[in-house]
C-alpha positions in Angstrom: -33.7 -8.2 27.9 -32.5 -9.1 24.5 -30.9 -6.9 21.9 -34.1 -6.9 19.8 -36.2 -5.6 22.6 -33.5 -2.9 23.2 -33.5 -1.9 19.6 -37.3 -1.7 19.3 -37.3 0.2 22.6 -34.9 2.8 21.3 -37.0 3.3 18.2 -40.2 3.6 20.3 -38.4 6.1 22.6 -37.7 8.3 19.6 -41.3 8.2 18.5 -42.4 8.9 22.1 -40.1 11.9 22.3 -41.5 13.3 19.0 -45.1 12.6 20.2 -44.4 14.5 23.4 -43.1 17.5 21.5 -46.2 17.5 19.3 -48.4 17.2 22.4 -46.8 20.2 24.0 -47.2 22.2 20.8 -50.8 21.3 20.2 -51.7 21.9 23.9 -50.2 25.4 23.7 -52.3 26.1 20.5 -55.5 24.6 21.9 -55.5 22.4 18.7 -58.5 20.0 18.3 -56.0 17.0 17.9 -54.6 17.6 21.4 -56.6 14.6 22.9 -55.5 12.3 20.1 -51.9 13.5 20.5 -52.1 12.8 24.3 -53.5 9.3 23.6 -50.6 8.6 21.2 -48.0 9.8 23.6 -49.4 7.7 26.5 -49.7 4.6 24.3 -46.0 5.0 23.3 -45.1 5.4 27.0 -47.0 2.3 27.9 -45.5 0.3 25.0 -42.0 1.4 26.0 -42.6 0.3 29.6 -43.8 -3.1 28.4 -40.7 -3.5 26.1 -38.4 -2.8 29.0 -40.3 -4.9 31.5 -38.3 -7.5 33.5 -39.8 -10.2 31.5 -41.2 -8.6 28.3 -43.5 -10.3 25.8 -42.1 -11.6 22.6 -41.5 -8.8 20.1 -44.2 -10.2 17.7 -46.8 -9.3 20.4 -45.9 -5.6 20.0 -46.4 -5.5 16.2 -50.2 -5.1 16.2 -49.9 -2.2 18.7 -47.3 -0.5 16.6 -49.3 -1.0 13.4 -52.4 0.6 15.1 -50.3 3.5 16.4 -48.9 4.2 12.9 -52.4 4.2 11.5 -53.5 6.7 14.1 -50.8 9.2 13.0 -52.9 11.5 10.9 -53.1 15.3 10.5 -50.7 17.0 12.9 -49.5 13.6 14.2 -48.1 12.6 10.9 -44.5 13.4 11.8 -44.5 10.6 14.4 -45.6 8.0 11.8 -42.2 7.4 10.2 -40.7 6.9 13.7 -43.3 4.3 14.6 -42.8 2.7 11.2 -39.0 2.5 11.9 -39.8 0.7 15.1 -42.0 -1.7 13.1 -39.2 -2.4 10.7 -36.9 -3.3 13.6 -39.5 -5.4 15.2 -40.2 -7.3 11.9 -36.5 -7.8 11.2 -34.4 -10.9 11.6 -35.0 -12.6 15.0 -38.4 -11.0 15.5 -40.2 -14.3 15.8 -41.4 -14.5 12.2 -42.8 -10.9 11.9 -46.6 -10.7 12.4 -48.3 -12.0 15.4 -51.2 -14.4 14.9 
């Protein structure tokens, strides 16, 4: 695994950890966004696993998923958005294969 995958993975892990905290809080409150929070958390777990796979896809392939997850961070999920955006900045940085996937 390359350094870029590692750096994006670390950023995604931070977002995942925040999403898990929010999920636990929303579940305990019976909040209507619990389902959306659970989906966000599971998507971040899946993304992280794909980033750390033995032969991960090029980073550019992860950018659309990160963009969608950032858009999904509304309401009570808003605190996760900056962390996902940070992962996007890392993914789009130098050596990311030109930024956006086609």
